[in-house]
C-alpha positions in Angstrom: 0.0 0.0 0.0 1.4 3.4 -1.0 1.2 6.1 1.5 -1.1 9.2 0.6 0.9 12.2 -0.5 -1.1 15.1 1.0 -4.1 15.6 3.5 -6.6 15.2 0.5 -5.3 11.9 -0.3 -5.1 11.0 3.4 -8.8 11.9 3.7 -9.8 9.8 0.6 -7.9 7.1 1.9 -9.5 7.2 5.2 -13.1 7.3 3.8 -12.2 4.0 1.8 -10.7 2.4 5.0 -13.9 3.3 7.0 -16.0 1.7 4.4 -14.0 -1.5 4.4 -14.0 -1.6 8.0 -17.8 -2.1 8.1 -17.6 -5.5 6.2 -17.3 -9.0 7.3 -15.8 -11.6 5.0 -18.0 -14.7 4.8 -15.7 -16.7 2.5 -12.0 -16.2 1.6 -11.4 -14.2 -1.6 -7.9 -15.1 -2.9 -6.3 -11.8 -4.3 -3.0 -13.2 -5.1 -2.7 -13.0 -8.9 -0.1 -11.0 -10.8 -2.8 -9.4 -13.4 -4.4 -6.7 -11.7 -8.1 -6.0 -12.4 -10.0 -3.1 -10.9 -13.6 -3.9 -10.5 -15.4 -0.5 -10.3 -18.9 0.3 -9.4 -19.6 3.6 -10.8 -21.8 5.0 -8.0 -21.7 5.1 -4.3 -20.5 2.4 -1.9 -24.0 1.8 -0.3 -25.2 1.1 -3.9 -22.3 -1.1 -4.7 -22.6 -3.2 -1.6 -26.3 -3.7 -2.1 -25.7 -5.2 -5.6 -25.2 -8.9 -5.3 -24.0 -8.8 -9.0 -21.2 -6.5 -8.1 -20.2 -8.8 -5.2 -20.4 -11.8 -7.2 -18.3 -10.4 -9.9 -15.5 -9.6 -7.5 -15.7 -13.3 -6.1 -15.7 -14.9 -9.5 -13.0 -12.9 -11.1 -10.8 -13.8 -8.1 -11.3 -17.3 -9.1 -9.7 -16.8 -12.4 -6.0 -17.9 -12.3 -3.6 -15.0 -12.4 -6.1 -12.4 -11.7 -6.0 -10.0 -8.5 -9.3 -8.3 -8.6 -10.0 -5.5 -6.2 -13.0 -3.3 -5.6 -13.6 0.4 -6.2 -16.4 2.7 -6.0 -17.1 6.2 -7.3 -17.3 9.5 -5.4 -17.4 12.9 -6.8 -14.7 14.1 -4.1 -12.1 11.1 -5.2 -9.1 11.8 -7.2 -6.7 9.0 -6.6 -9.4 6.4 -6.2 -8.0 3.7 -3.6 -9.3 0.1 -3.6 -11.6 -1.1 -0.8 -9.6 -4.2 -0.4 -6.0 -3.1 -0.1 -6.2 0.7 -0.7 -3.9 0.3 -3.8 -4.4 3.3 -6.2 -6.4 2.7 -9.4 -3.5 3.7 -11.5 -1.6 0.6 -10.7 -4.3 -1.6 -12.3 -3.9 -2.8 -15.8 -7.6 -3.6 -16.4 -10.5 -1.2 -15.2 -13.7 -3.3 -15.3 -16.8 -1.4 -14.6 -19.9 -2.9 -13.4 -22.9 -1.2 -15.2 -26.4 -1.6 -14.2 -28.0 1.8 -14.7 -27.6 4.2 -17.6 -26.9 7.3 -15.6 -23.9 5.6 -14.1 -22.2 5.9 -17.5 -21.7 9.5 -16.8 -19.9 8.7 -13.5 -17.5 6.3 -15.8 -16.9 9.3 -18.1 -16.1 11.6 -15.2 -13.5 9.0 -13.7 -11.9 8.5 -17.0 -11.5 12.3 -17.3 -9.9 12.6 -13.9 -7.5 10.0 -14.7 -6.6 11.3 -18.1 -7.8 8.3 -20.0 -9.1 8.9 -23.5 -13.0 8.7 -23.5 -13.1 6.9 -26.9 -11.6 3.3 -27.2 -9.9 4.3 -30.6 -7.9 7.0 -28.9 -6.3 4.9 -26.3 -2.7 3.4 -26.7 -0.6 0.7 -24.8 0.0 3.3 -21.9 -3.7 3.2 -20.9 -5.7 0.5 -19.0 -8.0 -1.8 -20.8 -11.6 -0.4 -20.1 -13.9 -3.4 -19.6 -17.7 -3.1 -19.2 -19.9 -5.8 -17.8 -23.3 -5.9 -16.0 -27.0 -5.4 -16.7 -26.6 -2.8 -19.4 -24.6 -5.2 -21.6 -27.6 -7.3 -22.3 -28.5 -4.6 -24.9 -26.3 -3.0 -27.5 -25.8 0.7 -26.5 -23.8 2.8 -29.0 -22.2 5.1 -26.2 -21.1 2.1 -24.2 -19.5 0.6 -27.5 -17.7 3.9 -28.1 -16.2 4.0 -24.7 -15.2 0.3 -23.9 -12.3 -1.7 -25.0 -14.0 -4.7 -24.1 -17.9 -5.6 -23.2 -18.7 -8.9 -21.8 -22.3 -9.5 -22.4 -24.2 -11.6 -19.9 -23.8 -13.8 -16.9 -20.3 -14.1 -15.5 -20.2 -17.8 -14.3 -20.0 -19.5 -17.8 -17.3 -17.0 -18.9 -14.9 -18.0 -16.2 -12.8 -20.8 -18.1 -12.8 -18.4 -21.1 -11.5 -15.6 -19.2 -8.8 -17.8 -17.8 -7.4 -18.3 -21.2 -7.9 -14.7 -22.5 -5.8 -13.5 -19.4 -2.7 -15.5 -20.3 -2.1 -12.5 -22.4 -0.7 -9.4 -20.5 -0.1 -6.5 -22.9 -2.9 -4.5 -24.1 -3.1 -5.4 -27.8 -2.7 -9.1 -26.9 -5.4 -9.0 -24.3 -7.9 -7.2 -26.9 -7.1 -9.8 -29.5 -7.7 -12.6 -27.0 -11.1 -11.3 -25.8 -12.1 -10.8 -29.5 -12.0 -14.8 -29.8 -14.7 -15.1 -27.2 -18.3 -15.4 -28.4 -19.9 -13.4 -25.6 -17.5 -10.4 -25.8 -17.4 -7.3 -28.2 -14.1 -5.6 -28.8 -15.2 -2.6 -30.7 -11.8 -1.2 -31.8 -11.2 -4.4 -33.6 -14.8 -4.3 -35.2 -15.7 -7.4 -33.3 -19.2 -7.8 -31.9 -20.6 -10.5 -29.8 -22.2 -13.6 -31.0 -24.6 -14.3 -28.1 -25.3 -13.6 -24.5 -23.5 -15.7 -21.9 -26.3 -17.4 -19.8 -26.0 -19.4 -16.6 -28.5 -22.2 -17.3 -28.7 -23.2 -13.6 -27.8 -21.5 -10.3 -26.8 -24.6 -8.2 -23.3 -25.1 -9.8 -22.1 -21.6 -8.7 -24.3 -20.8 -5.8 -24.9 -17.1 -5.9 -24.1 -16.0 -2.4 -22.1 -12.7 -1.5 -18.8 -13.3 0.0 -19.3 -10.5 2.5 -21.7 -9.0 4.8 -21.5 -5.1 5.1 -23.0 -2.7 7.7 -24.5 -0.5 5.2 -26.6 -0.5 2.0 -30.2 -1.8 1.5 -29.4 -5.1 3.2 -27.2 -4.0 6.0 -26.1 -7.0 8.2 -27.6 -9.5 5.8 -26.0 -12.1 3.6 -27.4 -11.5 0.1 -28.5 -14.8 -1.7 -29.9 -14.9 -5.2 -32.9 -17.4 -5.4 -34.1 -16.2 -8.9 -32.3 -15.1 -11.8 -34.5 -13.6 -14.8 -38.2 -13.2 -14.6 -41.3 -15.3 -15.6 -43.5 -12.3 -16.4 -44.0 -10.4 -19.6 -44.1 -6.6 -18.7 -43.9 -4.6 -21.9 -41.6 -1.8 -20.3 -39.0 -4.1 -18.5 -35.7 -5.1 -19.6 -35.6 -8.0 -17.2 -38.7 -10.0 -18.4 -37.7 -9.4 -22.0 -33.7 -10.2 -22.0 -33.2 -12.5 -19.2 -35.5 -15.3 -19.8 -36.0 -18.0 -19.0 -36.1 -17.6 -15.1 -33.8 -19.7 -13.2 -34.1 -20.7 -9.6 -31.6 -21.8 -6.8 -32.7 -25.2 -5.5 -34.2 -25.6 -2.0 -31.2 -27.9 -1.2 -28.8 -25.2 -1.9 -30.8 -22.6 -0.1 -30.8 -24.8 3.0 -27.1 -25.2 2.8 -26.8 -21.5 3.1 -29.2 -21.3 5.8 -27.4 -23.6 8.0 -24.3 -21.4 8.1 -26.0 -18.0 8.5 -28.7 -16.5 10.6 -29.7 -13.3 8.6 -30.1 -13.3 4.7 -31.5 -11.1 2.1 -33.3 -13.1 -0.5 -32.7 -11.6 -4.1 -34.8 -12.2 -6.8 -37.0 -10.4 -9.6 -40.0 -11.4 -7.5 -39.5 -13.6 -4.5 -43.0 -14.7 -4.6 -42.3 -16.5 -7.9 -40.1 -19.0 -6.3 -41.5 -22.5 -7.1 -41.0 -23.9 -3.7 -42.1 -21.0 -1.7 -44.0 -22.9 0.8 -41.2 -25.3 1.4 -38.8 -22.3 1.7 -41.1 -20.7 4.3 -41.0 -24.1 6.3 -37.2 -24.1 6.1 -36.9 -20.5 7.2 -39.3 -20.9 10.3 -37.4 -24.1 11.3 -34.0 -22.4 11.2 -35.1 -19.1 12.9 -33.4 -17.0 10.2 -34.0 -13.5 10.1 -35.0 -12.6 6.5 -35.6 -9.6 4.1 -36.9 -9.9 0.6 -36.2 -7.5 -2.5 -39.3 -7.4 -4.2 -43.0 -8.8 -4.3 -45.8 -9.1 -6.8 -49.3 -8.6 -5.2 -51.0 -11.3 -7.2 -48.6 -13.9 -6.0 -49.0 -13.1 -2.2 -50.5 -15.5 0.3 -51.8 -15.2 3.9 -49.2 -17.6 5.0 -46.2 -15.7 3.3 -47.5 -12.5 4.6 -47.9 -13.7 8.1 -44.1 -15.0 7.9 -42.9 -11.8 6.3 -44.6 -9.5 8.9 -42.5 -11.4 11.7 -39.3 -10.3 9.9 -40.1 -6.6 8.6 -42.4 -3.9 9.3 -43.2 -2.7 5.7 -43.4 -4.3 2.2 -42.8 -2.8 -1.3 -44.8 -3.4 -4.4 -44.9 -2.0 -7.9 -48.5 -1.4 -9.3 -47.0 0.9 -12.1 -50.5 2.3 -12.8 -53.7 2.8 -10.7 -55.6 1.8 -13.9 -56.4 -1.8 -14.8 -56.8 -0.7 -18.3 -53.4 0.9 -18.5 -51.9 -2.1 -16.6 -53.1 -4.2 -19.5 -51.4 -2.2 -21.7 -48.2 -2.4 -20.0 -48.8 -6.3 -19.8 -48.4 -6.1 -16.0 -51.2 -8.6 -15.8 -52.4 -7.5 -12.3 -56.3 -6.8 -11.8 -57.9 -4.5 -9.4 -59.4 -7.5 -7.6 -55.9 -9.0 -7.0 -54.6 -5.8 -5.7 -57.5 -5.5 -3.2 -57.3 -9.1 -2.1 -53.4 -8.7 -1.4 -54.0 -5.4 0.6 -56.8 -6.9 2.8 -54.4 -10.0 3.5 -51.5 -7.5 4.2 -53.5 -5.6 6.8 -54.8 -8.8 8.4 -51.2 -10.1 8.6 -50.4 -6.7 10.6 -48.5 -4.5 8.1 -49.2 -1.0 8.7 -46.4 0.5 6.3 -46.4 0.0 2.5 -44.4 1.5 -0.3 -45.9 1.4 -3.8 -44.2 2.4 -7.1 -46.0 4.1 -10.0 -45.1 5.1 -13.5 -46.6 8.0 -15.6 -45.8 9.4 -19.0 -47.7 6.8 -21.3 -49.5 8.0 -24.3 -52.5 5.9 -23.6 -53.1 7.4 -20.1 -55.8 10.0 -19.3 -56.2 12.6 -16.5 -58.5 10.3 -14.9 -56.0 7.6 -14.8 -53.4 10.1 -13.2 -56.0 11.0 -10.5 -56.6 7.5 -9.9 -53.3 7.4 -8.1 -54.8 9.6 -5.4 -57.9 7.3 -5.2 -55.5 4.3 -4.5 -53.7 6.3 -1.9 -57.0 7.1 -0.1 -58.1 3.6 -0.2 -54.8 2.3 1.4 -55.3 4.7 4.2 -58.9 3.7 4.7 -57.8 0.0 5.1 -55.8 1.2 8.0 -52.2 1.5 6.6 -50.6 4.2 8.8 -47.5 4.9 6.7 -47.9 5.1 3.0 -45.1 5.9 0.6 -45.4 6.4 -3.1 -42.6 6.6 -5.5 -43.8 8.0 -8.8 -41.5 8.0 -11.7 -41.7 9.0 -15.4 -41.8 6.2 -18.1 -38.4 5.7 -19.6 -38.5 3.5 -22.8 -35.7 1.0 -23.0 -34.0 -0.7 -25.9 -34.9 -4.3 -26.3 -38.1 -4.0 -24.7 -41.5 -4.2 -26.2 -42.0 -0.5 -25.6 -38.3 0.3 -26.6 -39.3 2.1 -29.7 -41.4 4.7 -28.0 -40.4 8.3 -27.2 -40.2 9.7 -23.9 -42.7 12.4 -23.2 -41.4 15.8 -23.1 -40.8 17.8 -20.0 -43.8 20.3 -20.2 -46.2 17.2 -20.6 -44.6 15.3 -17.7 -44.7 18.5 -15.4 -48.4 18.8 -16.2 -48.9 15.2 -15.2 -46.9 15.6 -12.0 -49.2 18.4 -11.0 -52.4 16.4 -11.6 -51.0 13.5 -9.7 -49.8 15.7 -6.9 -53.2 17.5 -6.5 -55.0 14.0 -6.2 -52.7 12.8 -3.3 -54.0 13.1 0.3 -51.6 15.0 2.5 -51.0 11.8 4.7 -49.1 10.1 1.8 -45.5 10.5 1.5 -44.9 10.8 -2.3 -41.5 11.4 -4.1 -41.0 11.9 -7.7 -37.9 10.9 -9.7 -36.0 13.8 -11.1 -37.2 14.6 -14.4 -33.7 15.7 -15.5 -32.1 12.4 -14.4 -34.8 10.4 -16.2 -34.4 12.3 -19.4 -30.7 11.6 -19.1 -31.3 7.9 -18.6 -33.5 7.9 -21.8 -31.0 10.0 -23.9 -28.1 7.4 -22.9 -30.2 4.4 -23.7 -31.6 5.7 -26.9 -28.4 7.5 -28.2 -27.4 6.7 -31.7 -23.9 6.2 -33.3 -23.5 9.9 -34.5 -24.9 11.2 -31.1 -22.6 9.1 -29.1 -19.7 10.2 -31.1 -20.5 13.9 -30.8 -21.0 13.6 -27.0 -17.7 12.1 -26.3 -16.0 14.5 -28.6 -17.5 17.5 -26.7 -16.8 16.2 -23.2 -13.2 15.5 -24.0 -13.0 19.0 -25.1 -14.7 20.5 -22.1 -14.5 20.2 -18.3 -16.5 17.4 -16.7 -18.8 20.1 -15.1 -20.7 20.5 -18.3 -21.3 16.6 -19.0 -25.0 16.9 -18.1 -25.4 19.9 -20.3 -23.5 18.3 -23.2 -26.0 15.2 -22.9 -29.0 17.5 -23.7 -27.2 19.5 -26.4 -26.3 16.4 -28.3 -29.8 14.7 -27.8 -32.0 14.2 -31.0 -35.5 13.2 -30.4 
């Protein structure tokens, strides 16, 4: 570990050390290879440590012979960027592997590259620069902006990639690495004109049980071991990347879940919908016998049962669901497959189980919606309060079309229209409901990055490279074509 050179470096290093101090290793992660790979989550530590995908990538990459993979997170105040695992500066790593799950995080990648004087476009880099590698949820679709930045893109699940990566990393210099990656069917190497032939897919979860190697005192699942019991989704929602791009759904067997529970007493179950787990009744039996404290990631109202809600109430005070729309007609357009009757039944069961706090997600900004549909969000809020829920939280977000989904060709509605719709929704809500709206600016940036074409991506990177990083958001809007 290199000592910080000044007080600013010392402060940055102390922040990283403090974050690491709140972690507990559950299994040994061998970081002794000679090829240094920086695994970077381009957002805050709390988001990184809440991402099982990021934690698994760190564990899996360190299983590849020769690799020494260490974790980094992004912070606006950082300049040196020290690893969480040994506080080694980022500059010493040959490969910078970014775990990308959200479009807006691409801008943090751009900011980091600017801070470290690494050219934004892959074609402008030389042997003096690190290999910039992208993986994560955003790689399930082909985004031109990502293709312009990345030297290598790994598309899909990491588990089947491992033996291929071991072979690729026999090369050490930049040029040899790029050519080695170009031979892999799940990899894109844009500078060599090589696209990917298919998505890497883990066909079963039992062979590489998806369990985090650490527990953190921070994040959404603080103090809990993260266990993925479902990957993919069985549903057909027209707006969602998960259901469209990650089929079929795959589930961790009950036997493997049992093995994990025998060793740990507090877990977070990760799934697109925990209630889709095929052996849910048996899982509840197992959890009750083992006296394990449990938290779940997400639920579907139409899949809830009295038994599951009674079990869940013993472990948490609130639960979260996504209605998306208060209108059954509009939910049918979205292929949400959720009726008013199913919602009512689930809410009544939740109250009977003793839940008094609920968080509900809605979307707005669809061409098919009417003012009546928007005001119906307030009607739902009043009804939930009438049922006896004391704390009601609504998260209301503009619809952002995504590539690869059924609604991916749609245009995001303009700011004026969305603001008018927000006013209608806000005026309909009772004062006892705590409602938050996602930033229209950040939602629009998300849309622009996802829908950006080749020319737009090229112009964006050219302008950002010429100007200071403080103008990045402004440049996104300047180059956008709708």
